[in-house]
C-alpha positions, 0 to 999 in steps of 0.5 A: 500500500502507498501512503496517503498524504495527510499532513500539510507538508507543502515543501519538498526537495523533489516533486515528481509529476506523474507515476507512470513508468518514468515517475516510478522508475525515478522514485524507485531509485530515490527510495534508496537510503542514500536519499533518505535526507530528501523529502520527495513527493510523487503526484499521480492522478490514477491509483496504478493498480491495473494492468494498463501497459506492457513494456518490452526491452531487449537487454544484455545481462541482468537489469533493474526491474528484472524482478518484476518481469513477467517473462523473458524470451531467448528467441525472436521471429520476424516475418514479412512477405520478403523474409521469415526468420527465427533467431536466437538472441543470446546474450540478449533477453527480450523482457516483458513487464506487465504494468500491474507487476511493475506498479506493485513492485515499485509502490511496495518499496516506496510505501516503506520509505518515510521520505517519499509520499504519494499524492493522488491528483492531477497537476493543473499548472506549475510555475518556477519561483525563487528557489524552486517550482510551485505545483498546483493540482486540479483540486487547488492543493499547492506544493513546492519543490526545489526540483520538479521532474515532469513526466507528462506531456502538456500538449503534443506538437503540431504535425505541421511543425515536426515529423510526427506519427502516432503508434497506436496499438491494441492487444488481446491477452488470449488463452487457449485450451491446448498448448499452442505457443513456445514460451521462450519465443516471441514474434517481434514483428509480423508484417504479413497482414494487410498494410492498408497503405500504412505501417502495420505489424503484429507481435505475439508475446507468450507467457506460457504454452497456453497464454499470450499477448497478441497485438497489432501496432499501426504507425499512422495519424489515423486512429481506428475504431475499437471494432476495427482493431478487434477485427484485425486481431480476430483475423490474425488469431484465427487465420494466421495463428489458426486458433479457434478455441481461445478465450480473450482474458484481457485487452489493452490499448494505447497511443505512443507519439513518435516524433523528432520534436525536441521535448528537452528544449524547455528544461531548466535546472528546476523543471526537468522533463523525463519519460515521454515528456522528455523525449524517451520514446525512440522516434523510429521505433516507439520503444521507451522503457530502456531509455527511461532507465538511461535517463533515470540513471543519469539523474541519480548520478547527477544528484549523488555527485551534485552535478547540474542535470542536462538531459541532452547528455543522455542521447548522442547527437548522431543518434538523433539524426538517425532517428529523424532520418528513419522517421522521415522514411516511415512517414513519406513512404518512399519504400514500404516499411516492411521492406525497410525492416526486412532488410534490417532483420534479414541481413543483420544479426538481431544482436547487432540491431539491438545494440544499434537501437540501444545507441551503443554502437560505434560509427563503423558498426552503424555504417555497416548496418545502414549499408544493408538498407537502401542507401539512396533512400536514407540519403534522400530522407537525410537531405529532406530533414536538413532543408 
């Protein structure tokens, strides 16, 4: 259980606005005894008790939050009309974390920390003042923090001003009567469904031989009706997976903004955006959980060493250009996206792709990976974004 704010404490060393993946990842680290001298407030509008998200990451070795992972995969499958490939990914593991396990795990630790308080409410506004930031909730309660870590997006950028596309997805947790799935193998991308003039793929994430998350992901700025997503899922489950006797246990839906917008440009030493609000969502893929951990580790290191926090240091400039270029390729559709991803996964080992997407490759490794795609296509996209 989390503590409910009862006293009239209104001044804190750190206020975290948002208790999702970013806010709770930071709060978990701040629950360490090294920060017990700080007063910390986490503001979150929801109770965070349901399974409203699924976060996946490819990881080498052991990592923070492994304890609350639902499962790990040692093999991945990629499918398209161009190539079908199953690959072992050792020494990587593809990790699946269900939100309910993550929330319970983190909130349980926070509840045992006297220096961290969780307040249910929604931030209405914040204003920098001398010595910190004044944060006002919708119910007019006001708090003051020396630093305010903002984990929510005020307003999405206009698609006229930046490269922008929504990744919208819907998933069914299904259960079958007979053993159906390989529990150590997930379908990372399956482009064999009708693309409908967009970028569409399926993924299948088993957690046992009889239970899996089957999800459709679409890159476009045209959201569908819930019935339309359900129809895609039904057709895939029944005609691609050839399943008839199955039960839908749970559903999930979400929209992730994929954009080259510079969320960090409004950061100060008092107001610091992290998570989706701080550009943690990788524009070319929509993955965010790993980058959130990079951001949080950096913040913790700065707090321990007494250094100023400059979130731009968490992402190399050339990686920003790679993301902008790839996003431009996806948006302008010079070549179908399934062909681009097929070149990447068909001509490279998944370990090297993961290393590249994790932004840990050197320039020579990056050039080698890019050479497996249509160089002319990416050169055209680079020229486009440089104009």
